[in-house]
N, C-alpha and C positions, 0 to 999 in steps of 0.2 A: 680419135683415140690417142691420148699423148702417154705415153709409158718413159718413165725418167730413171733413170739409172745411175748413180752418182760416180758409180766405177766406170763409166763410158767414157770419161775424160771430155775435152771439149769444155764448156762454157757451162757448167755446173752452176753457178746464180742464176744463172737464166734460165736456167732448165727447171731452176725448182723457180724461179718468181712465174714463172707459165706455169706450172702446175698449182701455185695458190693462187692466180688469178682465174683459172678453171673450175678450181675447188668454192670459192669467193661466190664464183657466179651461179652454182648450182648449191650449192648448202649458205642461205644468203637470208635465213628467218634472224627476226631480230629478236630481242626477250618482251616486246609484245605479243608474240604465237606463242609463250609458253608461260601455265600459271606461277613458277614459281621463278625466284633468281637459280636456284637448286638447279631446275631441271634446263633451265637456259645453258648455264652455266656444264651441263653434263653431255648438253650436246653440241657443245662450243669445243669441249675434251676428247669427243670423237669424233667431229672433224678433224681436229689437230692429228691425231692419232689416226686416219689413214692418210693425211698427208704424207705426216712423216715419212710411214708405212711403205708408200708411194716415193716419197725420193728414195730410198733403201733399197726399194727394188723387192719388199717386202712382203709375202701374199699377194701379187699385183694383179690376180685373174681372180679371185676372190672379191678385192678392193674394187675393181670396176664393176662387176657382177652388183656388187651393194649400190654403187653409184648409178650403174644405170635402173636398176631395180625402186632409188629416192625418186629419181627423174622423172616415172613415170609417175608413180602417187603423188608426188607433188605437181608437176605439169602444171597446174594453173598457177598456184602461188611462187612459181619461179619466174612463170611469165608476167604475173602482178609487179614483183619484187624489182621484176626488170624496167619495168614500163614509169611504177614509179620513179624511182632513181635515173631513170633518163629523164619526165619530166622536169624533176627538182632540176639536177644539172643545166637542163635550155634554159629554164627560170634562171639559175644564176647566174649563166652567160650573157643572159639577156639582161639582167641587171647590172650585172658589170659593163657590160657595152654601154649603157645609156647611162649610167653616175659610176665612171669610173671611180672616184673619188669618196663613195659610200658603198658602204656592204649592207647592203639589204635583210630582211629577216629569209631570203629564198636560199642565199648565199651561204648562212648560219645554217640554215634545214639541209642545203646541199652538203656542206663542210662536214655538219654532224656524222651524215650520213656516210661519209668515208674517211671519219676518224679522224680528223684533222678539229685542230681547237683551233678559232677564227677569234680575232679581238673583235675590238668595238669598233672597226669599220675605219681605222684612219687611212692614210693615205699611204699607199707603196704595201698594202698588205696582200699575199699572192690570193690567187683565184683557187677555189677548190678544186682539188685534181681525180680527175675519172682514172679507173684503172683500164689498162690499152691507150690512154689519148696521152699528149706529149706533156713534158711538164710544165707545173702553174708559171706563171710571170709574172711578175709584178702586174698592180695595178694603179693607176692614180702617177703622181708627178714624182719623179726619181729622187733619190736623196741628194741633199742640199747639203754645199761645205759648210765648214763651220766658220771661216775664216771670211767675213764678211765688217762691216763700222765697227761692229759691236766686239771687234777681239781686240781687245788694249795690246796685244802681241804682235800687229798686224805690221810687215817691214821689216824691211832685212839691213837694218844698221846691227853696229858691232853690240851696243847695250841691250838693243832687241833680243838679240842671239843667244848673249847671255844670261837672260830672264829666261830665256825658253831652257836653255840645256839644265839651269840650277834647277825651274819648275818640275821637268822632266826627271831631274837625278831623285829630286823629294820623293814625286810619284811615287816611286820605284824603291822606295827607302832610302836614299841613301841622302847625306849632308854633305857641305865642303869640308866640316871638320871631321868627316870620316874619311875622306880620302887623303887630307893632311896628314892626321895620326897615323895611317896605314903607309903611310909615304916615310915616314920621322920612323916607324919601326922597322921597316925594312932595308933601310939607308944603314939603321945605328946597328941592325943585328949582323950586317956584312963585313963591319967594321972589323970585329976581334973573334974571327974564326980563323 
């Protein structure tokens, strides 16, 4: 049993994350388990209220008793949800190892069950993360530098450096004329002081 109090010092964020992981592993129903969206939202709100109260140390004994009662009543559903999540993650991991450049349907299913939006399966996409596992790592090829043979400003001669500086300034909203005008205004405004 984990009892978290924000007044106890230490790393409050880590304690909160530990508690949220615990609550998510117990209260793991999805919208499919409810007849309406309203009922599902009420369930999520109740879980969040209990989580907040545990974090703040409000009615801890009452909430812990409620959690224990819920675990007993829904043990089978909790076990099945955890098993399905483990299967999805294993399939996603296997797919990412076999095809590092492409994300399959199992990647997207595992990612959506974790609340991760996944793209179209391009290289460099992040693998789905699981609670309690290491941080996600990019799959596929690392980013490639832009300065290839198609870069017209490749090189270190004086003209190329001037063009780079000018284009960089224009990209930021500046022009050479603006710089000249400002320099003249500053020079002439200091003459008559």
